[in-house]
C-alpha positions as CSV (number, residue, x, y, z in Angstrom):
1,X,97.8,29.1,-34.4
2,X,99.5,26.2,-36.5
3,X,99.8,24.5,-32.8
4,X,96.5,24.8,-31.9
5,X,95.1,23.4,-35.3
6,X,97.0,20.5,-34.8
7,X,95.6,20.1,-31.3
8,X,92.0,20.5,-32.4
9,X,93.1,17.3,-35.3
10,X,94.5,15.4,-32.6
11,X,91.5,15.5,-30.6
12,X,89.1,14.6,-33.1
13,X,90.6,11.6,-34.2
14,X,90.9,10.5,-30.6
15,X,86.9,11.1,-30.4
16,X,86.8,9.1,-33.6
17,X,88.9,6.3,-32.4
18,X,86.8,6.2,-29.3
19,X,83.1,6.2,-31.1
20,X,84.4,3.4,-33.2
21,X,85.6,1.1,-30.4
22,X,82.4,1.5,-28.7
23,X,80.4,0.9,-31.4
24,X,82.7,-2.5,-32.0
25,X,82.4,-3.3,-28.7
26,X,78.3,-2.9,-28.3
27,X,77.7,-5.0,-31.6
28,X,80.1,-7.8,-30.3
29,X,77.9,-7.8,-27.1
30,X,74.8,-7.8,-29.1
31,X,75.8,-10.6,-31.0
32,X,76.7,-12.8,-28.3
33,X,73.8,-11.8,-26.2
34,X,70.6,-11.8,-28.4
35,X,67.6,-9.7,-26.8
36,X,65.3,-12.3,-24.6
37,X,62.0,-12.7,-26.7
38,X,59.1,-10.9,-24.3
39,X,57.2,-13.6,-22.1
40,X,54.1,-14.8,-23.3
41,X,50.7,-12.9,-22.4
42,X,49.3,-15.9,-20.7
43,X,48.9,-17.1,-16.8
44,X,49.9,-20.6,-16.3
45,X,49.2,-22.8,-13.7
46,X,51.0,-26.7,-12.8
47,X,49.2,-30.0,-12.6
48,X,49.5,-31.7,-9.5
49,X,48.5,-34.1,-7.4
50,X,46.2,-34.0,-4.2
51,X,42.8,-34.5,-2.8
52,X,39.9,-33.3,-4.6
53,X,36.0,-33.0,-3.1
54,X,33.0,-32.3,-5.6
55,X,30.3,-30.2,-3.9
56,X,26.7,-29.0,-4.8
57,X,26.3,-25.4,-3.4
58,X,22.8,-24.5,-2.0
59,X,21.4,-21.6,0.4
60,X,18.6,-22.3,3.0
61,X,17.0,-21.4,6.5
62,X,17.8,-22.8,9.8
63,X,14.6,-24.5,11.4
64,X,13.6,-25.7,14.7
65,X,12.7,-29.8,14.6
66,X,9.1,-30.6,15.6
67,X,7.9,-26.9,15.9
68,X,4.2,-26.7,17.6
69,X,1.9,-23.9,17.0
70,X,0.0,-23.1,19.6
71,X,-3.4,-21.3,19.6
72,X,-6.8,-20.7,20.8
73,X,-10.1,-22.5,19.6
74,X,-12.4,-19.7,21.6
75,X,-12.5,-15.9,21.8
76,X,-11.5,-13.7,24.7
77,X,-9.4,-11.3,26.5
78,X,-6.4,-12.2,27.8
79,X,-6.2,-11.8,31.6
80,X,-2.8,-13.4,32.2
81,X,0.4,-14.9,30.4
82,X,2.5,-17.0,32.0
83,X,5.2,-17.8,29.2
84,X,7.7,-15.2,27.5
85,X,10.3,-15.6,24.6
86,X,13.3,-18.4,25.5
87,X,11.0,-19.6,28.2
88,X,11.5,-23.4,28.6
89,X,8.2,-25.2,29.5
90,X,6.6,-28.8,30.1
91,X,3.8,-30.3,28.5
92,X,0.5,-29.2,30.4
93,X,2.3,-26.0,31.8
94,X,0.0,-22.9,31.6
95,X,0.9,-20.4,29.2
96,X,-2.1,-18.0,29.0
97,X,-5.5,-17.5,30.5
98,X,-8.4,-15.9,28.9
99,X,-11.8,-14.1,30.4
100,X,-13.9,-17.0,30.8
101,X,-16.8,-15.0,32.3
102,X,-19.2,-15.4,29.7
103,X,-18.1,-19.2,28.9
104,X,-18.6,-19.6,32.6
105,X,-22.4,-18.0,32.6
106,X,-23.4,-20.5,29.8
107,X,-22.1,-23.5,31.5
108,X,-24.2,-22.3,34.4
109,X,-27.0,-21.8,32.1
110,X,-26.6,-25.3,30.8
111,X,-26.3,-27.2,34.2
112,X,-29.7,-25.8,35.2
113,X,-31.3,-26.7,31.9
114,X,-29.9,-30.4,32.4
115,X,-31.3,-30.4,36.0
116,X,-34.7,-29.2,34.4
117,X,-34.5,-31.8,31.9
118,X,-33.8,-34.7,34.4
119,X,-36.9,-33.3,36.2
120,X,-39.2,-33.9,33.5
121,X,-37.2,-37.2,32.6
122,X,-38.3,-38.6,36.0
123,X,-42.1,-37.6,35.8
124,X,-42.5,-39.0,32.6
125,X,-40.6,-42.1,33.8
126,X,-43.3,-42.2,36.8
127,X,-46.3,-41.6,34.6
128,X,-45.5,-44.3,32.5
129,X,-44.8,-46.6,35.2
130,X,-48.1,-46.1,36.2
131,X,-49.8,-46.2,32.7
132,X,-48.2,-49.5,32.4
133,X,-50.0,-50.7,35.6
134,X,-53.2,-49.5,34.9
135,X,-52.9,-50.9,31.3
136,X,-52.4,-54.2,33.2
137,X,-55.8,-54.2,35.1
138,X,-57.6,-52.8,32.1
139,X,-58.4,-49.4,33.1
140,X,-56.7,-47.6,30.2
141,X,-55.7,-48.6,26.7
142,X,-52.5,-49.3,24.7
143,X,-52.6,-46.2,23.3
144,X,-52.1,-44.0,26.3
145,X,-49.3,-46.5,27.3
146,X,-47.7,-45.9,24.0
147,X,-48.0,-42.1,24.5
148,X,-46.1,-42.2,28.3
149,X,-43.5,-44.3,26.3
150,X,-42.7,-41.7,23.7
151,X,-42.9,-38.8,26.5
152,X,-40.3,-40.9,28.4
153,X,-38.2,-41.2,25.4
154,X,-38.5,-37.5,24.5
155,X,-37.4,-36.5,28.3
156,X,-34.4,-38.9,28.0
157,X,-33.6,-37.6,24.8
158,X,-33.8,-33.9,26.0
159,X,-31.3,-35.3,29.5
160,X,-28.5,-36.3,26.7
161,X,-29.1,-33.0,25.0
162,X,-28.8,-31.2,27.9
163,X,-25.3,-33.2,28.9
164,X,-24.0,-32.0,25.9
165,X,-24.3,-28.5,26.5
166,X,-23.0,-29.0,29.6
167,X,-19.8,-30.7,28.4
168,X,-19.2,-28.0,25.5
169,X,-19.9,-25.6,28.0
170,X,-17.1,-27.1,30.1
171,X,-14.8,-27.5,27.3
172,X,-15.1,-24.0,26.1
173,X,-14.4,-23.0,29.9
174,X,-11.5,-25.1,29.9
175,X,-10.2,-23.9,26.6
176,X,-10.1,-20.5,28.1
177,X,-6.6,-21.4,29.9
178,X,-3.9,-22.3,27.1
179,X,-1.7,-24.8,28.1
180,X,1.6,-26.4,26.1
181,X,1.1,-29.5,24.2
182,X,4.6,-30.5,24.3
183,X,8.2,-29.9,26.2
184,X,10.2,-27.5,24.5
185,X,11.3,-23.4,24.3
186,X,9.1,-20.6,23.4
187,X,10.5,-19.3,20.4
188,X,7.6,-16.7,19.4
189,X,5.0,-15.2,21.5
190,X,2.2,-13.2,19.6
191,X,-0.3,-11.8,22.2
192,X,-0.2,-10.1,25.5
193,X,-2.2,-9.4,28.4
194,X,-5.2,-7.1,27.2
195,X,-5.3,-8.2,23.6
196,X,-8.3,-10.1,22.1
197,X,-8.1,-13.1,20.7
198,X,-10.9,-14.0,18.1
199,X,-10.9,-17.3,16.8
200,X,-14.1,-16.9,14.4
201,X,-12.9,-18.2,11.3
202,X,-9.4,-19.6,11.8
203,X,-7.3,-20.3,15.0
204,X,-5.1,-17.6,16.1
205,X,-1.4,-18.0,16.6
206,X,-0.5,-17.5,20.4
207,X,3.0,-19.2,20.4
208,X,5.5,-21.2,18.7
209,X,7.5,-24.0,20.7
210,X,10.2,-25.7,19.5
211,X,10.6,-29.2,21.1
212,X,14.5,-29.4,20.9
213,X,16.8,-26.9,19.5
214,X,19.7,-29.2,20.4
215,X,18.8,-30.8,17.0
216,X,17.9,-28.6,14.2
217,X,17.5,-28.9,10.6
218,X,18.5,-26.5,7.2
219,X,16.0,-26.6,4.2
220,X,18.1,-26.1,1.2
221,X,16.8,-25.2,-2.4
222,X,19.0,-27.7,-5.2
223,X,18.2,-27.1,-8.8
224,X,17.4,-29.8,-10.9
225,X,20.8,-29.9,-12.8
226,X,22.2,-31.1,-9.3
227,X,19.8,-32.9,-7.4
228,X,20.5,-36.3,-9.1
229,X,23.7,-36.3,-7.2
230,X,22.1,-35.9,-3.9
231,X,21.6,-38.9,-1.7
232,X,20.5,-39.5,2.1
233,X,23.8,-39.7,4.6
234,X,25.8,-37.3,2.6
235,X,27.9,-34.6,4.4
236,X,27.2,-31.0,4.4
237,X,29.2,-28.1,5.5
238,X,27.7,-24.8,6.0
239,X,28.3,-21.8,7.4
240,X,26.0,-18.6,9.0
241,X,26.8,-14.7,9.1
242,X,26.9,-14.6,12.7
243,X,29.6,-17.2,12.6
244,X,31.6,-16.4,9.6
245,X,34.9,-17.7,10.8
246,X,33.4,-21.4,11.8
247,X,32.3,-24.3,9.5
248,X,29.3,-26.1,11.1
249,X,28.5,-29.8,9.9
250,X,25.3,-31.7,9.0
251,X,24.1,-34.7,6.9
252,X,21.2,-35.3,4.3
253,X,18.3,-36.7,6.0
254,X,15.6,-36.2,2.7
255,X,15.6,-35.3,-0.8
256,X,11.9,-34.2,-1.2
257,X,9.9,-35.0,-4.3
258,X,8.0,-32.1,-4.8
259,X,9.2,-29.6,-6.7
260,X,9.3,-25.7,-6.7
261,X,9.0,-23.6,-10.3
262,X,10.2,-20.2,-9.4
263,X,10.3,-18.2,-13.0
264,X,11.1,-21.4,-14.7
265,X,14.0,-22.3,-12.3
266,X,13.6,-25.7,-10.8
267,X,14.2,-26.7,-7.4
268,X,13.8,-29.2,-4.8
269,X,14.0,-29.1,-1.3
270,X,17.0,-30.8,0.5
271,X,16.4,-31.2,4.4
272,X,20.0,-31.6,6.4
273,X,20.0,-32.5,10.1
274,X,22.4,-30.4,12.3
275,X,23.8,-31.1,15.6
276,X,23.1,-28.2,17.6
277,X,24.3,-29.2,21.2
278,X,26.2,-26.1,21.7
279,X,23.2,-24.0,21.2
280,X,25.2,-21.4,18.8
281,X,22.4,-21.7,15.7
282,X,19.2,-20.2,16.0
283,X,16.1,-20.6,14.1
284,X,16.0,-18.7,10.5
285,X,19.7,-18.1,10.1
286,X,20.7,-18.2,6.6
287,X,22.8,-20.6,5.8
288,X,25.5,-21.2,2.9
289,X,25.6,-24.8,2.5
290,X,27.9,-27.0,0.5
291,X,26.8,-31.1,-0.2
292,X,29.7,-33.2,-0.5
293,X,28.6,-35.7,-3.2
294,X,32.1,-37.1,-4.0
295,X,35.7,-36.9,-2.8
296,X,39.0,-38.8,-3.4
297,X,42.3,-38.4,-1.5
298,X,44.9,-38.4,-4.0
299,X,44.4,-38.0,-7.8
300,X,46.1,-36.1,-10.5
301,X,44.3,-32.5,-10.9
302,X,44.3,-29.5,-13.2
303,X,43.1,-26.3,-12.1
304,X,39.5,-25.9,-13.5
305,X,40.1,-22.6,-14.7
306,X,42.4,-24.0,-17.6
307,X,39.4,-26.1,-18.8
308,X,37.6,-22.6,-19.3
309,X,40.1,-20.8,-21.3
310,X,39.9,-20.5,-25.2
311,X,42.8,-18.5,-27.0
312,X,41.4,-15.6,-29.3
313,X,43.4,-14.6,-32.8
314,X,44.7,-11.4,-30.8
315,X,46.5,-13.5,-28.0
316,X,47.8,-16.3,-30.7
317,X,49.3,-13.2,-32.6
318,X,50.7,-11.6,-29.4
319,X,52.2,-15.1,-28.4
320,X,54.7,-14.4,-32.0
321,X,53.9,-17.8,-33.7
322,X,56.2,-19.0,-36.4
323,X,53.8,-18.4,-39.5
324,X,50.7,-17.3,-40.4
325,X,49.6,-21.1,-41.2
326,X,50.2,-22.0,-37.6
327,X,48.2,-19.1,-36.2
328,X,45.3,-20.2,-38.8
329,X,45.6,-24.1,-37.1
330,X,46.0,-22.8,-33.7
331,X,42.6,-20.6,-34.0
332,X,40.9,-23.2,-35.9
333,X,41.4,-25.6,-33.1
334,X,40.4,-23.0,-30.6
335,X,37.1,-22.5,-32.2
336,X,36.0,-26.3,-32.6
337,X,32.5,-26.6,-32.5
338,X,31.3,-27.0,-28.9
339,X,28.5,-29.4,-28.5
340,X,28.2,-29.4,-25.0
341,X,28.6,-27.1,-21.8
342,X,28.5,-27.7,-18.0
343,X,26.7,-25.1,-15.3
344,X,30.4,-23.8,-14.2
345,X,31.0,-22.6,-17.5
346,X,33.7,-25.4,-18.8
347,X,33.6,-26.0,-22.4
348,X,33.8,-29.7,-23.7
349,X,33.0,-32.2,-26.3
350,X,31.0,-35.1,-26.4
351,X,32.5,-38.0,-28.2
352,X,31.4,-41.4,-27.6
353,X,29.4,-40.6,-24.6
354,X,32.3,-39.1,-22.7
355,X,33.1,-35.5,-22.1
356,X,36.3,-34.5,-23.8
357,X,37.8,-31.0,-22.9
358,X,40.7,-29.2,-24.3
359,X,43.3,-27.3,-22.3
360,X,46.4,-25.6,-23.9
361,X,49.8,-25.8,-23.0
362,X,53.0,-23.4,-24.0
363,X,55.3,-24.9,-26.9
364,X,59.0,-23.8,-27.1
365,X,58.1,-20.6,-29.3
366,X,55.2,-19.4,-26.8
367,X,52.0,-20.6,-28.5
368,X,49.1,-22.3,-27.0
369,X,49.1,-25.6,-28.0
370,X,45.6,-27.9,-27.3
371,X,45.8,-31.2,-25.5
372,X,42.6,-33.2,-25.1
373,X,42.1,-34.5,-21.8
374,X,39.1,-36.6,-20.2
375,X,37.8,-35.4,-16.7
376,X,36.4,-36.7,-13.4
377,X,35.4,-35.1,-10.0
378,X,35.3,-31.1,-10.2
379,X,35.1,-28.0,-8.3
380,X,35.7,-24.6,-8.2
381,X,39.5,-24.9,-7.8
382,X,40.6,-28.5,-9.4
383,X,39.4,-30.7,-11.9
384,X,40.5,-34.7,-11.7
385,X,42.4,-35.8,-14.9
386,X,41.0,-39.6,-15.8
387,X,43.0,-39.5,-19.4
388,X,45.2,-37.6,-21.5
389,X,49.2,-36.7,-22.0
390,X,49.3,-34.5,-19.6
391,X,51.6,-35.2,-16.0
392,X,52.1,-33.5,-12.8
393,X,54.2,-30.8,-13.1
394,X,53.0,-29.5,-16.8
395,X,51.7,-26.0,-16.7
396,X,48.9,-25.2,-18.7
397,X,47.4,-21.6,-19.6
398,X,44.6,-20.5,-17.2
399,X,43.8,-17.1,-18.6
400,X,45.1,-14.7,-20.9
401,X,47.1,-11.6,-19.1
402,X,45.4,-8.7,-19.0
403,X,47.0,-5.6,-20.8
404,X,45.2,-3.1,-19.6
405,X,46.1,-4.0,-15.7
406,X,49.4,-4.6,-14.3
407,X,48.8,-8.4,-14.6
408,X,52.7,-9.7,-14.8
């Protein structure tokens, strides 16, 4: 029994010594290896140098240049159609024929009336000639001669009227044959054989012919805030859904002065010329266009998201500032009055007529520190740094990390 007690005592002493040594080792390691502070709750990106292009985005539809609408000036039933969709036609080529039977009947009637009027005019001319001779011999008075002259003039007027009716009837007969006014491609056909064309109140649309689909245009609507940057000759890049993997190019031809106001939004039409010699683009396609208004090959640039970032008090507290005073000062800097803002949401201040922006960097303690900069060209990704204390390689805050997501 006594030996067993000695063994238990020995084991207890050994355990105490082991625990003591382990605790001492842990304390010594912790003293030499302090726990690293948590990373700041911000996303950062570096300032770099590179090209930057400023664009104005707008949407529009592709249109054929020189689109001609072919109509009918007479009523009638379509008896023959000689052109269809996508057909290439020449100027003067027959596209359509209407039933000309009623107009041909009117033409025959008009010609008969002309013959009758010419006969009356010939008789009146002979009567007047005889009266002139009789008056010269003293057999009749001047009044009878004047009467015959008046009848001759009226007969000649009837002849002219009958000729006009004949010409009108001939024109109507000719209009029953619809011909192409230009060389081009038929992009729309609205009638077929058997349909009745009614031109009583307005000219019906029979065909639409595009002069040349090798050169097309895009009409895009640009907001009044951006139209001041648009100039004739500026390059344009655009895409269409049919060829989403390809980018097409064009050039600004015209900035139209007429404004369109829809629900308080004022836009201006900008016409862009497009080379379509490969024939891929079709009239009516929707184009997502980017008008290149300025470009620089090599500038100091900051991520545009950094200009939008503004820290809040919770984010500042999460960054473990050194004191409450520093939190208050940083929050005050972040809530400085904003007197202007751009359309892309970048906040800035106007100072001496120059836009001064604030971007935030992290100090040694992981606290956001504001730095004032002035900027130049800008797009959705980068903005040109014109002046300020920042340089290439400096990290700037672009946004706060989202604690609800796996944002590391």
